[in-house]
N, C-alpha and C positions, 0 to 999 in steps of 0.2 A: 512584644505586642501583647496587650491584655487579652486574656482568653474570652471567647464568645460566651455570653451569658447562657446558662443552661435553660432549657424549656421548663415551664411549670410542670409539676408532677402529673396533673390530670391530662394536660395536652399530650405529654409524652406517652402516657398510658394509652390514650386513644390511638396515637400513631403506631404504637406497638401492637395494639389489637388488630388494626387494619392491615398490618404487615404479615399477619398469620393467615394463610389461606382458609383453613377450616373455621377459624373464629370470624373472619371477614364474611364468610358465607353465611354463618349463623346470624350475624348482624343484618346483612342485606335481606335475608329471608324474613326476619322480624319486621323490618321496614316495609317490605313488599306486602306482607299480610295486612299490616296496618293501613296501607293505602287502599287495599281492597275493602277493608272494613269501613273506611271513611266514604268510599263510593257508595256502598250499600246504604249507609246512613242517610243518604240524600235521595233515595228512591221512595217517594211517598205512596201511600195507598190512596185509592180514589175517594172522591166526595169529602175532602177535608177543606175546611175554611181556615187558611193560615192566620188571618187576623183574629178570629175568635179563639183559635188555639193559643196564640200568644197572650191573649187576655187571661186565659185560664191559668197559665204559668205564673201570672202576677198575683193570683189570689189563692192558689192551692199548693201548699208546700209539699204535699205527697207527690205531685207530678214532678216537682223539682228533684226529689230523691230518686224517683224512677228514671228520670232523664239522665241522672248521673250514672246509674248502673247500666243504662242502655248506651252510654258513650255519646250522648247528645242526639240519639236517633229519635227519641220520643218527641223532641221539640218540633220535628218535621212530620211526626207520625209516619215514619218510613216502615218498610217491611221488617226492619230490625228494631222496631219501636220498643219491644219488650226487653231487648238487649240480653244480657246474661243473668238478669235478676231471677227468672224462674229457676235457672240452674243453681244459683246461689241459695235460693230458698230450699230447693230439693237437697242440696248438700247439708244445709243446717238441720233439716228434718232428719236426714240419715244419721247425722252426728248425734242428735238427741235420742233417736230411737235405737241406736246400736247397743247401749248398755241395758236397754229395757227389754228388747226382743232377744231371746236366747239364740235363735238361728243367726241373726246378724252379729251377735257377740262372738259366736263360734267362727263365723267367716272372718271377722277382724283379727282373729288369732291364727289364721292359716297362712300368714305371710303375703307374698306378692299375689298369689292366686286368689286369696280371699279378698284382698283390696280391689283387684280387678272386677270381681263379681259385685262388690258393693258399688263400684263406680258404674257398672252396667245398670244396676238397679236405679242409681241416681239419674242416669240418662233417661230411663223409662219413666221415672217419676216427673222429670222435667216437662215431658210432653203434655200431660193433662194440666199441670200447673200453668204452663204457658198459654194453653187454650182458655182456661178460666180467667187468667189475668188479662188476656186479650179481649175477651168478651166483656169483662168488667170495665176496661178502659173505653170500649166502644159505648157502653151504656152511660158512663160518666160524661163522655164528650157529647152524647146526644141530649143529655138532661142539663147540660150547662146553659147558662144564660149570657150571651146567645149561644146556641148549639154550635159546636165545632165540626160536627159531622151530620150530614143530612139523613133523611129517612132511608132505610135499607130494606131490601127484600130478604127473605130467608137465604136465598142462594148467594146474594151479595155478602151477607153477614158471615156465612160459612166460608166463602172464598177469602175474605179479609182475615178471619181467624186462622185459616190454614196458612196464609201468607205470613202471618205473624209468628206462628209456631215454626214454620220452615226457617224464617229469619233468625229466630232464637237458636235453633239447633245448628244452623250454619255458623253463627258466631261462636258457639261452644266448640264446634269442630275447628274453626280458625284458631281459637285459643289453645286447643290441644296441639295443633301443628306448631305453634310458637313454642310451647313447652318442650316438645320433642325435638324440633329441628332448629329452633331459634334460641334466644337468650331470655331467661326469666320465666315467671309464671304467666302463661298466656292469658288466662281469664283476667288476672289483675292488670296486665299490660293493656288489654282492650279497654277496661274501665279507665285506666290512667290516660290513654290516648283521647278518650272522650272528654275527660276533664280538661286536659291541656288544650283541646280544640276550642273550648269556651274561654280561654284566657284572653284572646284579642277583644272579645266583648267586654270582659272585666276591665281591661285597660282603657277601652273607650268610655266606660262609665266613670273611670277615674278622672279622665279629662273633663267629663261633664260635671263632676263634683267640683273640679277646680274652677270651671267657668261660673258656677253658681256661688262662688265666694266661700267655699268650704275647704280652703287650703289647709288650715290648721287641723281641722277634723280629718282631712285626707292623710296628713302626715302621721297623726296619731293612729289612724286606721292601718297604715302600712307598717308602723312600728309594732302594733298588736299582731299583725299577720306574721312578721318576722320572729317575734318572740314566741308565738304559738308554734311555728315551724321548729324552732330550736328546742322547745320543750317536747314536741312530738318525737324528735330524734332521740332525746335523752331517755324518755320513757319507753320508746320502742326497743332500744338497745339494753335497757336496764334489766338485770337479772341477779338473783341470789345464788351463789355457788354453794352447793352442799357437798362436802368432801366425802368420797367413797373409797373404801379399801377393797381390793380383790385378792383372794387367796387362791393360788393355783399350784398344781403339782406337776413336776417334770420328771420323767423317767430317763435316767442317764447312767450308763455304766452298770446296769443291773440294780441300781438303787433308786429310790423315790425321794426327790427333793421337793420341799414346799417353798414356794416363793410368793411374794406379795407385791401388788402394784397399786398405785393410787390414781384416782381420777376425781371428777366432780360432776354433779348433776346441776345444770343451769335451770333454775326455776324463774321464769319470766315474770316481771312485775305486771305487765299487761298481757296476760295469757289469752284473754278473750278477744283481743284485737278490736275491730270495729263492729263486731256482731252485736254487742249491747246497744249501740247507736241505731242499728237497723231495726232491731226488735222494738225498742222504745219509740222510735219515730212512727212505726206502723201502728202501735197501740194508741199513742197520744193523738194522732190525727183521725183515728177511726170514729170517735163520736161526732166530730165535725162533718165527716163524709156522710154518715147516716142522717144527721140533722139537715144536710143540704137537700135531701129528697123531700122533706116536709116543710121547707121554708115558704113563707108567703112571698109572692112576687113584689117587685119594687112598687111603692106607692100604697101598699096596704099595711096596716098596723102590724108590727112584728109579733110573732107568736113565740111559744116556748122554743121551737126549733131554731128560730133566728138567734135567740139568746145563747143557746148551746153552741151554735156555729160561731158566734162572736167570741165565746170563751175559748173554744178549742181551735184557735187560729193563731199561727205564728206572728201574724201582723196585728194582733189585738193590742190596743193601747193600754197603758197602765191605768188602773191596777189589774184589769182583766188579764193582761199579758203575764202577770206573775203566776196565775193558775196554770197556764199552758207550760211555761218554762220551768216552774217549780215541779210539776208532775213529771216532766221530761227528765229533770235532774235526778229525781228519786228513782225513776224506772231504770235509768242507765246504771245506777249503783246496784240495784237489785239484780238486773240481768247480768252484770259483770260477775257477781258472785255465783249466780246460778250456772252460767255457761262455763266458768272456770272450774267449778265443782264437777260438772258433767265430763269435761275434757280430762281433768286430772284423774277421775275414777276410771275412765276408759283407758288411759295409759297404763294403769296398774304398775306404777314404778316399784312399790315394795315387792310385788311378786316377781318382776323382772330381775331385780337385784338378787333376790333369794335364789332364783334359778341359775343365775350366772355366778354365784358364789361371792357376791358383793355385800358389803354392809357399811352403814354409817358409823364412824368411830364413836364409841360411847353409847350407842343405841343398839338394842337387841334386834335381830332380824325378825320379820313377821309383823305382828300386831303393833308392837311399840314403834317400829319404823314407820308404819302407816300413820299412826297418831302423830308422830313427830313431823312428818312431811305435810300432813294436813294442816297442822298448826302453823307451819312456816308459810305455806301457800295462802292461807287465809289472812295472815298478817300482811304480807306484801301485796295481796290483792286490794287491800284498803287504799294503798297509794295509787294503784292502777285504776281502781273504780272511781275515786275522787277526781283523778286526772281526766278520765273519759267524760265524767259528768260536767266538769268545767269546760271541756272542749265542746260538749253538746250545747251548752247555753252561751257559748262565746258569741254567736251572731247577735243575740239579744243584748249582751253586754257591750259589744262593739258599737251597735247603733245608739245605745243609751249614752255612751261616753263620747263618741265622735259626732253624733247627730248627722252622720252621712247616711241618708236613706236610699240613695241610688245604688249603693254597693251592698252586696251580700257576701259576708265572709263564710264560705262553706267550710266549716271545721271538719266535717266528715270527708270532704274532698281533699283537704290538706292532709288528713291522716292517711288516706289512700295513696296520695301522691308520694309522700315521704316514705311510706312503707315500701311501695313498689320500687322507688329509686334506690333505697338501701339494699333491698333484696337483689335487684339487678346488678348493682355495683359489686356486691359480694360474689355473685356468680361470675361476673367478668373478672374479678380479682382471682378467683379460684382457677379460671382458665389460664390467666396470665402466670399465676404462681407455678402451675405445672410446667411452664416453659421458662421459669426463672426470671420472670419480669416482676417489677415491684407492684403493679396494680394501682387501684384508686385509693384504697384505704391503708393507712399506716399500720 
């Protein structure tokens, strides 16, 4: 009799994962925490007009970005409307300030204890950032046309802000529980869950595009999304291997023997990740947000603020749209180099190699190694920066090529989803490999 066909590798790996009690417990804890997060995302604050709030999301791209980092909670303006965005902002600020402030730089070199202190400072910094962000969101919703939130007393404003801060800190705590007791990076998984929660709406918009006779454009749109996902996987995993030799001494039989070992340093092509997209989006929409406070109401001749708002809008028609997306493209490239430089200097790879007795073959330790590694990271960062810039303007290109206006290809969302899936699969594979299972990735 012919043998029974073996199960696909991914399905078999999932069965193996659930057959292990400790790994099964981690997976179930992760799913349980995500269920709690989705429940919190549907508890709205008072005095919100859902219809007016939905209209704001159609015209303000910044709200769409905030909604992504809140895991979809901002669309309902729930108690978790700020999501983990203030914590991400605080983490970015601490990353940028660590090389600048000597005290923080000293803490970063103290090992696990120093990192815990920096993490505690990041949590403290998250609280005022969440409060300011919450107040700013309330003001923007009140000044919208029509306003999405009614007039508030001082006590009501304070109560809403405190609720938003508490929601943010609770989500950060949930993310840390996933990191410690579940699978993967908790903060990233919370953002991932929010993006995936919006997938049914995207599928519904796809059917709407088909009913409007845009079948060909929809096919091209899906092909672009698949090609983008493939490229994101390639650039996320791409790295340049720098060979390293280590000289070590072993005392044996009363004599000293010198031995050497070899390894490599993986320099990532996309070291900055999605951080340049976040910085650039925040800057490029800022003039439009300021201009919205000085715009003339409907029916009155537009003033200068109206023209600025039209220019710095992601929905601006050609040729005005080229200003917004062109500036976005250039800012992403600039921030990719800036953030990569900051992170690379903070790692201090030449100093670490010298302290561990390692060296790059053919390169003298110290200053020459630093120059060599800086030149390599700058060259490969060009590929990563251009890739991120293309990912940033992909929604504009997709709409111009496919003419499908009811769909929005969230390139930043795709970057997050692919990165989280790859990281989680690697952690699952590591857990399975320790128990001699094959895992997900070959």
